[in-house]
Wavefront OBJ file of the C-alpha trace (Angstrom):
o trace
v -0.009 -0.003 0.014
v 1.290 3.445 -0.971
v 1.871 6.015 1.764
v -0.942 8.280 0.598
v -3.300 5.297 0.577
v -2.312 4.559 4.170
v -3.412 8.059 5.105
v -6.804 7.660 3.453
v -7.416 4.293 5.099
v -6.473 5.595 8.571
v -8.782 8.622 8.114
v -11.741 6.235 8.231
v -10.905 5.052 11.747
v -8.728 7.678 13.403
v -8.541 11.153 11.843
v -6.120 12.489 14.448
v -3.570 9.730 13.797
v -4.077 10.097 10.043
v -3.163 13.773 10.396
v 0.042 12.885 12.286
v 0.927 10.319 9.643
v 0.282 12.836 6.865
v 2.528 15.421 8.519
v 5.336 12.859 8.783
v 4.992 11.581 5.200
v 4.749 15.087 3.803
v 7.894 16.164 5.660
v 9.699 13.189 4.101
v 8.360 13.789 0.577
v 7.097 17.394 0.238
v 7.051 17.153 -3.557
v 4.775 14.101 -3.733
v 1.472 15.336 -5.184
v -0.535 12.358 -3.950
v 0.723 12.690 -0.374
v 0.064 16.424 -0.506
v -3.571 15.880 -1.446
v -4.006 13.242 1.261
v -2.405 15.701 3.720
v -4.894 18.358 2.600
v -7.788 16.094 3.509
v -6.398 15.577 7.016
v -6.040 19.338 7.423
v -9.658 19.638 6.360
v -10.573 17.120 9.070
v -8.716 19.140 11.721
v -10.457 22.390 10.829
v -13.902 20.776 10.536
v -13.583 19.013 13.906
v -12.478 22.154 15.677
v -15.204 24.310 14.150
v -17.732 21.762 15.412
v -16.629 22.706 18.912
v -17.115 26.454 18.218
v -13.446 27.140 17.610
v -12.489 30.534 16.147
v -10.244 31.362 13.226
v -7.204 31.827 15.430
v -7.643 28.233 16.630
v -7.530 26.798 13.089
v -5.462 29.326 11.158
v -2.370 27.135 11.386
v -4.132 24.324 9.529
v -5.643 26.641 6.933
v -2.333 28.361 6.198
v -0.631 25.007 5.861
v -3.325 23.882 3.453
v -3.044 27.026 1.334
v 0.741 26.619 1.126
v 0.469 23.119 -0.252
v 1.393 22.671 -3.911
v -1.816 21.024 -5.019
v -4.252 21.654 -7.833
v -7.096 24.102 -7.237
v -10.014 23.972 -7.758
v -10.395 20.429 -6.530
v -12.706 18.283 -4.455
v -10.836 19.046 -1.243
v -10.793 22.772 -2.013
v -14.555 22.706 -2.534
v -14.956 21.162 0.891
v -12.731 23.826 2.421
v -15.102 26.456 0.930
v -17.847 25.259 3.283
v -15.484 25.790 6.223
v -14.482 29.232 4.915
v -18.163 30.124 4.756
v -18.586 29.275 8.413
v -15.509 31.348 9.311
v -16.643 34.391 7.381
v -18.308 36.044 10.382
v -15.020 35.936 12.344
v -13.443 39.396 12.072
v -9.917 37.874 12.056
v -10.690 35.807 8.969
v -10.138 37.879 5.801
v -11.956 35.949 3.102
v -10.657 38.026 0.209
v -7.055 37.223 1.101
v -7.779 33.541 0.565
v -10.248 33.640 -2.318
v -8.296 36.027 -4.523
v -5.242 33.768 -4.659
v -6.790 30.829 -6.478
v -9.142 29.497 -9.069
v -11.690 28.473 -6.450
v -14.692 26.738 -8.025
v -15.346 23.497 -9.817
v -18.323 23.351 -12.155
v -20.383 21.364 -9.671
v -19.839 24.081 -7.029
v -22.265 26.316 -8.955
v -25.103 23.791 -8.880
v -28.005 24.452 -6.455
v -29.008 21.635 -4.118
v -31.841 20.719 -1.809
v -31.336 21.078 1.945
v -34.074 20.280 4.486
v -36.772 20.554 1.805
v -35.533 23.865 0.400
v -33.376 24.680 -2.589
v -30.082 26.381 -1.776
v -27.607 28.193 -3.964
v -24.441 26.253 -4.692
v -21.382 26.986 -2.583
v -19.798 28.944 -5.450
v -22.717 31.379 -5.576
v -22.731 31.806 -1.801
v -18.979 32.284 -1.556
v -18.971 34.733 -4.467
v -21.495 36.897 -2.618
v -19.538 36.776 0.635
v -16.273 37.456 -1.181
v -17.785 40.423 -3.042
v -19.191 41.874 0.176
v -15.825 41.640 1.897
v -14.206 43.621 -0.942
v -16.979 46.111 -1.651
v -16.866 47.688 1.816
v -13.181 47.804 2.747
v -11.016 45.534 0.626
v -8.148 46.687 -1.612
v -8.561 47.311 -5.318
v -6.337 44.612 -6.801
v -8.428 41.552 -5.740
v -11.499 43.266 -7.226
v -10.527 41.999 -10.663
v -10.675 38.397 -9.449
v -14.104 38.783 -7.856
v -15.450 40.583 -10.929
v -14.637 37.471 -12.940
v -16.385 35.266 -10.366
v -19.477 37.521 -10.379
v -19.640 37.450 -14.172
v -19.501 33.669 -14.033
v -22.367 33.706 -11.520
v -24.382 35.888 -13.921
v -23.768 33.434 -16.762
v -25.029 30.607 -14.532
v -28.300 32.536 -14.302
v -28.971 32.364 -10.574
v -27.948 35.315 -8.408
v -29.362 37.798 -5.910
v -30.134 41.474 -6.481
v -27.507 42.351 -3.907
v -24.814 40.884 -6.122
v -25.840 43.262 -8.909
v -25.356 46.277 -6.626
v -21.950 45.051 -5.452
v -20.924 44.319 -9.050
v -21.606 47.920 -10.047
v -19.770 49.210 -6.973
v -16.696 47.154 -7.840
v -16.812 48.210 -11.526
v -16.788 51.839 -10.372
v -13.891 51.201 -7.984
v -11.745 49.892 -10.851
v -12.957 52.742 -13.091
v -14.896 50.595 -15.504
v -17.595 53.286 -15.500
v -18.991 52.663 -18.980
v -19.518 48.998 -18.152
v -21.292 49.952 -14.928
v -23.713 52.183 -16.814
v -24.294 49.614 -19.588
v -25.022 46.916 -16.973
v -27.153 48.922 -14.559
v -29.699 50.638 -16.778
v -30.983 47.434 -18.461
v -31.132 45.793 -15.040
v -33.280 48.651 -13.755
v -35.695 47.969 -16.599
v -36.102 44.312 -15.585
v -37.622 45.106 -12.172
v -39.807 47.573 -10.322
v -37.546 50.579 -10.051
v -36.978 52.120 -6.659
v -35.057 54.818 -4.777
v -31.862 52.778 -4.493
v -31.780 52.033 -8.268
v -31.672 55.715 -9.082
v -29.125 56.529 -6.361
v -26.858 53.890 -7.868
v -27.275 55.415 -11.332
v -26.461 58.846 -9.847
v -23.248 57.412 -8.410
v -22.338 56.027 -11.797
v -22.761 59.434 -13.486
v -20.806 61.129 -10.723
v -17.929 58.753 -11.415
v -18.239 59.620 -15.088
v -18.289 63.324 -14.156
v -21.594 63.743 -15.934
v -22.972 65.866 -13.129
v -26.226 67.079 -14.735
v -27.235 63.447 -15.298
v -26.215 62.579 -11.731
v -28.349 65.492 -10.405
v -31.343 64.280 -12.381
v -30.966 60.766 -10.997
v -30.822 62.098 -7.426
v -33.944 64.086 -8.142
v -35.733 61.000 -9.498
v -34.634 58.966 -6.469
v -36.003 61.571 -4.061
v -39.447 61.428 -5.658
v -39.846 57.968 -4.136
v -41.325 57.669 -0.624
v -38.433 56.925 1.770
v -38.315 57.547 5.517
v -36.330 60.719 6.255
v -34.111 58.991 8.785
v -32.531 56.955 5.920
v -31.748 60.018 3.772
v -29.039 61.842 5.666
v -26.134 60.567 3.530
v -28.075 60.974 0.293
v -29.031 64.540 1.089
v -25.450 65.367 2.112
v -23.980 63.961 -1.114
v -26.731 65.560 -3.215
v -26.114 68.887 -1.544
v -22.444 68.699 -2.404
v -23.281 67.914 -6.008
v -25.743 70.818 -6.196
v -23.064 73.126 -4.802
v -20.667 71.956 -7.531
v -23.312 72.815 -10.093
v -23.834 76.278 -8.648
v -27.396 75.576 -7.407
v -26.702 77.130 -4.004
v -30.263 77.554 -2.670
v -31.100 73.920 -3.378
v -27.729 72.781 -2.044
v -28.233 74.633 1.232
v -31.700 73.123 1.566
v -30.411 69.568 1.173
v -27.458 70.072 3.504
v -29.569 71.564 6.279
v -32.031 68.668 5.972
v -29.139 66.233 6.119
v -27.845 67.843 9.290
v -31.296 67.786 10.876
v -31.610 64.053 10.164
v -28.123 63.405 11.481
v -28.725 65.375 14.655
v -32.023 63.661 15.415
v -30.599 60.179 14.768
v -27.038 60.815 15.876
v -26.351 57.457 17.451
v -27.414 55.488 14.389
v -27.119 57.587 11.271
v -23.761 59.358 11.297
v -22.781 61.041 8.020
v -20.167 63.585 7.072
v -21.272 67.230 7.076
v -19.074 69.219 4.717
v -20.566 72.696 4.532
v -21.801 75.003 7.324
v -22.791 78.600 7.997
v -19.150 79.762 7.992
v -18.955 79.432 4.200
v -19.775 82.594 2.266
v -21.931 80.810 -0.288
v -23.858 79.128 2.511
v -24.590 82.479 4.176
v -25.811 84.043 0.926
v -27.907 81.061 -0.187
v -31.623 81.038 0.623
v -32.930 77.899 2.330
v -36.205 76.630 0.820
v -39.006 74.863 2.594
v -38.174 71.838 0.450
v -36.872 70.866 -2.988
v -39.871 68.803 -4.033
v -40.785 70.886 -7.090
v -37.093 70.942 -8.065
v -37.008 67.098 -7.923
v -39.957 66.737 -10.287
v -38.727 69.370 -12.700
v -35.254 67.870 -12.958
v -36.119 64.166 -12.883
v -37.167 64.342 -16.562
v -33.614 63.912 -17.914
v -33.053 60.736 -15.870
v -36.359 59.285 -17.028
v -35.558 60.036 -20.650
v -32.117 58.400 -20.378
v -33.413 55.164 -18.936
v -36.577 54.860 -20.958
v -34.880 55.919 -24.216
v -32.269 53.198 -23.775
v -35.060 50.698 -23.238
v -36.864 51.790 -26.404
v -33.644 51.646 -28.472
v -32.541 48.255 -27.222
l 1 2 3 4 5 6 7 8 9 10 11 12 13 14 15 16 17 18 19 20 21 22 23 24 25 26 27 28 29 30 31 32 33 34 35 36 37 38 39 40 41 42 43 44 45 46 47 48 49 50 51 52 53 54 55 56 57 58 59 60 61 62 63 64 65 66 67 68 69 70 71 72 73 74 75 76 77 78 79 80 81 82 83 84 85 86 87 88 89 90 91 92 93 94 95 96 97 98 99 100 101 102 103 104 105 106 107 108 109 110 111 112 113 114 115 116 117 118 119 120 121 122 123 124 125 126 127 128 129 130 131 132 133 134 135 136 137 138 139 140 141 142 143 144 145 146 147 148 149 150 151 152 153 154 155 156 157 158 159 160 161 162 163 164 165 166 167 168 169 170 171 172 173 174 175 176 177 178 179 180 181 182 183 184 185 186 187 188 189 190 191 192 193 194 195 196 197 198 199 200 201 202 203 204 205 206 207 208 209 210 211 212 213 214 215 216 217 218 219 220 221 222 223 224 225 226 227 228 229 230 231 232 233 234 235 236 237 238 239 240 241 242 243 244 245 246 247 248 249 250 251 252 253 254 255 256 257 258 259 260 261 262 263 264 265 266 267 268 269 270 271 272 273 274 275 276 277 278 279 280 281 282 283 284 285 286 287 288 289 290 291 292 293 294 295 296 297 298 299 300 301 302 303 304 305 306 307 308 309 310 311 312 313 314 315 316
């Protein structure tokens, strides 16, 4: 019996001893591909067993790092099984998913397939990990791994099963890597496939701001603010919109939005903190006339945004 086969046989009866055997055999023959794969399975066993006892990432990081340093083919069956463990570890703040996922080709074809669990259909592990991976990058991750996750998201789109949240993150990542035209070309048709809402138009406004097409961005903000949304959720939007209006020289409307943003922030200070850029010390702010609201301004200026989206739909 070959050494790697010994490891597999022992795993069936004593996983701890199989791990010790694998460590020994791998130390003797670190270049043996078969032993390395068998060793990977024992590392999987160690992590799985410890997570079953509510271990944290720091308790299993040694095994994960050893596994990732192994010279074995990925994706693979053992890597697919490690993905389930990575999913469990994702909530641990010490575990940086993007650092692991961006280093490898992570998914086999079968990883994308949905499956039934307890009478309900579940997305395949590849879909679930793509969403977690994208979230971890969209909020705070560095730019370089964004190219890897964009490829994974595009694969998820081709598979045809994905969540709306993944669309939003996809656009955010496209903007972060300055693929602004692609973001616009993707987002507008997607808006047409569903019941449009406030967030859809805010996202389109962000796209046009990145493209420095500020009149279009302003119109999209206006369209967004025609939708009924609780004021407590609008502090950031009003602050950003006020800054855009100031850039466009619409000082009365800018002051109106900024004051409303500050009022929301002050009344919900513990929960809804947003940056407040302008105040009464600025000359333009002193001279500008606050309005009761900008509602009529929204409706007048939402027309351009509507024409852009609906015209694209008619021409497609």
